[in-house]
N, C-alpha and C positions, 0 to 999 in steps of 0.2 A: 600765960603760956605763949611761947614764941614759935612762929613758923616762918618758913621762907615765903617771900612774896609770890603771889600767883603769877601765871604766865601773862606777860605784858607785851610780848612781841607784836600782837595784833594792834595795840594802841600806838606803838612806835611806828610800825609800818604804815598804818593808816594816816598818821600825822605827816610822815614824809610824803606819802602819796597825795594827801590833800593839797599841800602847797606846790608840789611838782605838777599836779594836774591843773591847778589854778593858773600856774605860769604858762603851761602848754595851751590852755584855753585862751588866755590873753594873747599868746603868740598867734593862734589861729585867727582871732578877731582882727588883729593888726594885719595879718597877711591877706585877708579877704579884701581889705581896702588898699593895700600897698603893692600887691603883685603887679598891677598894671603900670604904675609909675616906675617901679623897680625894673620891670622888663623893658620899658621904654628907654631907661637910662643905660642899661648894660647890654641891651639887645639879646638877652637870653630868655628863652621860654615864651616869647610873645605869641608864637603860633599855637602854644598849648595853654594859653591864658584861661579859657573856661575850665579846663581840667584842674589847673593849679588852684584856681579860686574855689572850686568845688571841694578839693582836698583840704584846703585851708578851713572851709566851713565845717567839714567833717571833724577836723582836729579841734576846732572850737567847741563843737557840741560834745564830742567824745571826752574832752578834757573836763567840761562842766559836769557831765554825768559821772565821770570818775571821781570828781571832787565831792559830789553828793554822796556817793557810795562810801567814800573814805570818811566823810563827816559822820555818816550813820554808824560806821564801824567804831569810830572814836567814842561816840556817845554810848554805845553798847558796852564798850570795854572800860568805860569810866575815865578816859583820858582827860576829860574836861573837869574831873573832880579834884582839881588841885587845891591844896590847903594853903593858899598864898594869902598874905596880908593885903590890906587895902593899899598900903604904900607900894608894895611890889606890883600890884596890878596897875596902879596909877603910873608908875615909872615906865612899865612896859608899854602901856597904851600911849604915853607921851612920846616915847622913843619911836614907836611905830608911826605916829602921826608926823613926827619930824622927818622920817624917811619918806613917807608918802608925799609930803609937800616939798621938803627941802632937797631931796636927792635929784629930781629932774631939773630943778633950777640950778643946782650945783654943777650937774653934768653939762648943761647948756651955757652956764655962766650968765644966766639972765632968764627973761621970760619969753624970749623969741628965738627962733621962729615958733609960733604957737603950735604948729603941727608936730614938731619934734618934742615939744613939751608934753603933748598928749601921748606921744609914742613912748617916751621914757617913763611917764607915769604908769601907763598900761603895762609895759613889759617889765619894769623894775620896781618903781615906787610902790605900787599897790601890792604886788605879791610879797615883796620883802617887808614892807611896812606892816601888812596884816599879820605875817608870820611872827615878826618881832612883838607886836602887840599881844598876840595869842600866848606868848611865853609866860605872861603874867597870870593866865587863867588855866593853864594846863598842868597836869600831873608832872612831877619832876622829870621822868624819863622822856615824856612826850615834849616837854618844853626844851629839853636838850636837843631832841631831834629837830624841832622847829628852828631853834637857833642855829643848829648845824646846817640846815637847809639854806638859810640866809647867808651864812658865812661862806659855805662852799660855792654857792651860786655866784656870789659877788667875786670871790677869788678866781673862779673859773672864767667869768666874763672878763675880768681884768687881764688874766693871763692869756686868754685867747686873743684879745685885741692887741696886747703888747708884743707877743711873739709870733702872731699870725699862724697859730696852729690851725689844723683843719677842724671843721665843725664836729665831725664824729669823734675825733680825739678829745675835744673839749667835753662833749656829752659823756663819753666813757669815763673820763676822769671825774666828772661831776657826780655821776651816780655811784661809781666805785667808792668814792670818799664818803658819800652819804650812807651807803650800805655799811661801811666800816664803823662810822660814828654811831649809827642807829643800833648796830650790834653791841657796841660798847655800852651805850645807854641802857639797853635792855639787860645786859649782864650786870651792870651796876645796880639796877632796880631789883633784879632777882636776888642779889646778895644781901639786900637790906632786910633784916628781920621785921616782921610785922606782928603786932600784938592782937591776939584773939581772946575772946572770953571762954 
């Protein structure tokens, strides 16, 4: 007997939320340490430094909590119950490891300055690499959502830096595209017939 796949929007939304929240938490961690030197260099916000660092800490904690909630929702929804082969998981994990280690080095063109290497690893290498590695372990629609997160995030970062768009324009484009791709992934999953006894 065939039936339509059950509702999976929760798993897709939680997958998108997990990696978005992880990157926001990483941004907050970075901002706690870098608001002072940034303010000193540009002369902006130095008189509000305690408030800015406190808000960055709130962002880091809120992002981490949101990631935990999303991870819990993914487990309940069965998003981690992907029927992938060992080869698929190995390839995805290897690709993720390459991004975590190789992307920061590629962006810097080397291993120095070491502080910037840590920055690129925290803000880009780890979130994108972990999301790529996870695609080998997730259900098909959730894997598409995770892959879309990496792709859209990377394209948005490149586009923002190259054409000097405002930050909010970049964020809006980022999440709008993710929402569209996540909706498509959900629709594709719902259209796939599943076999029941």
